[in-house]
N, C-alpha and C positions, 0 to 999 in steps of 0.2 A: 438481538435480531427480533425477538418477540415484540419488543416495544416498537419497532419499526413497522412490523406487520399490523400491530393494533392501531397505531397511528394512521397508516396508509394501507387499508386491506386491499386496494385494487393495485398495489405495487407502487414502486418509485421510479423515476424517469432514468436515474443514473447511480452508479456506484463505482467509486474510485477505491479500488482494493490495493492496499499498500502491504499487506501481510500474508496473503495466501501464496503458495508455491506452485510450480508448473507440475502437471502430471496427476494432480489430485482433484476430485471434484470441487468445484467453487462454490461454498454455501451461500455467498452473497447474490449468485445468479438468481436464487429462488425469490428474492426480494423485488425484483424488477417486474415492471408491468410489461405486457406485449410491447414491443417496440423499443424497450429500454436498452441502455448501453452499459455494459460492464468494462471499465478500464482498469488494467492491471500494470503496476510497474515492476512485477516479478515474473511475468510470463505466464500468469495464472488464468488468463481469459482464453477460453478455446473459441478461436474465430471460425472453426467449422461446425462445431456442435451447438454453439448459442444460436445461430440463425435457424436451425432446425426447431428451436424452441420459440421462434419469434422475436429473438433478441440479437443484440450485435455485441461482439467481443473484440476488444482492441487491447494489444500489449504495447504499453508505450515505454521506449527506452530513450534515455537521455546520453547523447554523444557530446558531452561539454568539451569545449576547447580550453587551452590554457588561459586564454583571455576570458572566458566566461567564468572559470574557477578564480581568477585573480579579481574580477569585478565582485563576485559573490563574497570573497574573503574581504575586500574593502568595505563593502556594505556591512558585514558582520562586525568589522573592526570600528567602523563609525557608529554602531548600536542600532542601525537602520534595519537589520535582520537580526533575529534572536532565535537560537536553537535551544529547544527545551532538552535538557539532559535527564535521563531516566535513571541511568545507572553508570557507575565507573567500576569496571571489573577487571581483574588481572587477565592477561592474555590466555593463560591456561584455561580460564572459564568462559572463553569465547564460544565454544559449541553450545553450552548451557544457555548463555545469554541469546544467541540466535534462536535456539528452540523456544525460549520464553517470548521473543519478539514475535515469532509466528503464530503462536497461540493467541495474539492480540492483547496480552498483559502489559506490554510496554507502553508507557504514556509519553515517550520522547526517544532520543537517540541514545544509544549506549556507546560509552567510550571505553576503549581498551587501553589498560595502562599496564606498564613493565614495572 
């Protein structure tokens, strides 16, 4: 975050937050310029608090249908979409893997194996 602040001292226009969880202060909101937008896929954007700071918060959720998922699976099978795998971990280690991802240390998806 320090690098972003150094490169953009006036703030940035938008943040897409894929790691923060709901109910905790969102550290990425401080990177936004006045009028900036924070979008979270994990319910971590506070749409009531952020406007009091001159920013907008949006929680974005996907409601994929079976057709959507089949289309994505087909694109992946054809090699047109690639998913970066960060780690393969046993199911018993899932809580640790989720905790690691929430710290921002993951560089891709985690696959749970049995």
